[in-house]
N, C-alpha and C positions, 0 to 999 in steps of 0.2 A: 856524761856529766861528769860536773865533779865533784871526789866524793868530799862532804861534809866532812869539817871539822871544827870543835866548838874551842870558842876560848878558854887559854891556860887559866888567867887570872882572872877574878872576877871584875867586872867590867858592867857599870850599872846604868851608864847611859843605853844600853842598845836592848835597857827596860821602860824608859819614857817615853816606848811609840805605842797609838791606840790598842796597838795585839797585846799589850800585858793593863790597859787599863782597867783590869777585874781584880785582875792580883795585885796592882798599888791601892787600888781604895780597902780593899780588905786585907794589904796582910803588908805597906807600904815594900814593898819589898825593893825601891830606885831609890828607899831613902837609907840605904846601906851602905856604908866607909869596904866590908866586906864580906866573905861569905856568914851567911849566916849558919848558925851554931844549930847543933840538936837537940840543946837549951833551949833556944829561937823554935822549932819547929817543932818541939813537945810541947810548947806554952798554951797550945790549945788539945782542949778533949778529944779524943774523937771516941763514934762511937764503938761498942765492944765487936770484932770478930772473932768467931766462934768462942764466946766465955770471954776474952780478951780487948781487954782495955788496948786500942793505937798503939806502938813508942816505936821512935822516930829511933836506931841503935848502930853504934857504926861499925861497918861491913866487916874486922876484920871477928866482932863477936861469928856474924853468920860461916863466913871461910872456915873459921877453926869445929864450927861444928857439924859440918858433913851433911847436912839435910837439904833436900833442894828447897828451893828456892819461894816456892806456892806452898808444900808444907810445912815450911819452917812461920812461914807472917801465919797460917793457917792451926800448927799446935803449937803456939807464942804469944802474940797480935805482935812480932817483933820485927820493923819494917829493914831491914839492912837499909844504909843510905852510905853513902864513899860522900866522903867528906871534898869545896870541892868540886865537885860534879855537877853540871850545869844540867845535865838528863834524870840523878837522885832527885835534888833537888825540887824540881817542876813537878816528879811524881809524888814529893811528900805533897806539896800546894796541892791536885788535884784529891787526895787521901782526906786532906780536907776539905773539899767543897762538896765532893763525892764523898762520903764512908760511906753510906750504906749500898753503892752499887760497888765501888771499890772492893768493898769484904765479899759482898753475891759475884762479884764474875772471881775471888780466889778463891771464894765455894766452888764452884763451879769446876775449873781447872783441877779441884781437888775432883771433885764429883766423875769427869769425861777421865783424869791421872788410872781410875781405880777400874776402870772398862779397859785399860788396857796401856802395854808400856807404855814408861814415858818416851820413849827414842820413838816410838811411833806418834804422831798429832791427827787429829782427827779433824774436820771441819769447823766444826762446833770452837773447837780449839782455837787453831790458826784464826777463826775470827773473834773469838775472845783479845785476845792479843794485840790483831790490827786497829780491834775497837780501842785497845788499853793503850797502844802508840798512838794514835791518831788521829781519830775521834772530831768533828766536831757539829758540837748538837744545833741544830736550824730550827726554833725555836720558834712556830708557826702557828698566828693565832688560822689565819686561810689555807686553806688546803691547796689552792692554786697555784701558789710558789712550788711543788712540790715536783712535778712534769718539768717545766720550765728549769729545773734542774739537771734533772733522769735528763732529759734530753742536750744540755751542755748551750741551752739561752743562755746564755752571757750576756747580753748583750741586753734583756733583756733585764735579766735577773739584777742585772748592776749599774747597768747605766739607763734603762727610763723608769724602772721603779724603784730607781735608788733615793728617793723623797720617804720610800716605803718602810726603809729599813731604818731601828726603833722603834719601827710602832705597828709593825703586823710582821716582823722578821727580827730575830735576833740572835749571834752566834755566839755561841759557845765555847772557849778550846774543852774538851775532855783530855784529849792525847798527848801526855805529857813530850813528845819528839817531839811536837808540835810547836811548844816552847822554846824548847830549844833549838832548833832552826830555824824561826821567828826572832832569836835575836843574831842572827846575823841573816837577814835576809836573803833568796834569790828566786831566780826564775826557774818555774819546775817546781816549784815547792808546793805541793799539793798535802791536803790531808783528807780524810771520810765523810762524807755530813752522814746524821741521821740523824732523819725529821721526826720533830716532837708539835704534835699539836697543844696550844696553851689558852687559856684564859684569856680576852681580851685586854685585858687590863692589868695583865704579870708583871709588864714592862713598865709600869708604873708601881710598883714596888720594892721595898728594901730591895736591894742587891741580893744582901745575907739571903733573903727570903724570898728570891728567884730561885737560888740556887739551890735551896732545900725542899722549892715544891719540884725542880728539873730533880734530882736525887728519889725524891721518891719514884718521880715516874718512869726514869729510865728502867729503877730497879721493879717497876711493873711491867715493864714493855720487854725487860729482858727475860725477868724471872716467873711471865705469867702465861705473856705472848712469845719468848720464843724466836725475839728478832737477829738473838744473836743465832741460830742456829748456823749460820754459813752465811758470809761476805754479801750475798743477794741485797741486804738491806741498805746497805752502805753503795751511799753515790761517791764518786771527786770532785771535790771541790777544789780550788788552786786560792791557795790561804792567802794571796795580796793580792787579788780580785773583791778583797769582804770588806767595802766604804767601815777607812778608819781604820784600819789595820794600815795600810802602808800607804804612806806620801802620795806615792809619782798615782794610782790612781784615782786621784779628784782630777786626771785630766784624762779621760773617756778615749786621745789616742790607747792606753794604757792598753785596754785590755781590744785593741789590732789584732798584738800579739796573736795570732794563732797557735804557733806552738806551741805556744801554755795554754794558753783559754782554745783549745783545740776546739771540731765543732762533732758532735757523737758520729761515733763509726756507723755503718748502717750494714747490716747486714743484705748476701746476696748467694746465692745456690752455690756457690764454694766454700763461702764462708758461716757457721752459725754460731759465731762467738757476738758478744759485741762488746767489744773487749770497747777502751774509751782513745 
């Protein structure tokens, strides 16, 4: 697969698709004629992290400091942000959407680093990083969605039950790398789904209220239920299959591509894995 290369210049047209609908509704990102500035990003106060109010700063300040990335954020409340950089821009927006969860991930990295040298990454740190970069929260009012996704029944979840999307299931991007790559969507683009049970009326609430609720629930799941002890709670999700996120998926034939919408790999006597 060709290595993903982000746009070098600001491109607002790529932000007008359904995959960015929430960012447009809450931050009007497609209305910018050029890259949002640090002042723009700091226009929204964010919950304290280790006693600090989060502030997005020029990456040069971090580079001159010498501390490890997670340590720097934990000890200063400052998030290094590279200018004119899609990855860091979307990372800043995720901080604004999920401040409590992002602060928790930062704290858990610090705790894991204290247990072992930074050069050695635990299963939990790997899971935290994968979630931070690639997670999509699949909020479901009905548990009947979970097994079909886990068993890769793509025809059922994306075609047969398509009318139920936004009613009993909704996708929320958490991984900022997902947003970056969705600026130039390609067949093969896959995120990691985490299922979150929600009340039946959640999707009727104000969008900001929906994110506030999800942030609280994610915090509880990660902190109290330890769902990111490893990667097992995360399930592959072909991002371009999410209804409304990609124009081509309005045609059911789009889901016939089994190189992208892959069936679940079955175990046999010689293979104990269940890799997708």
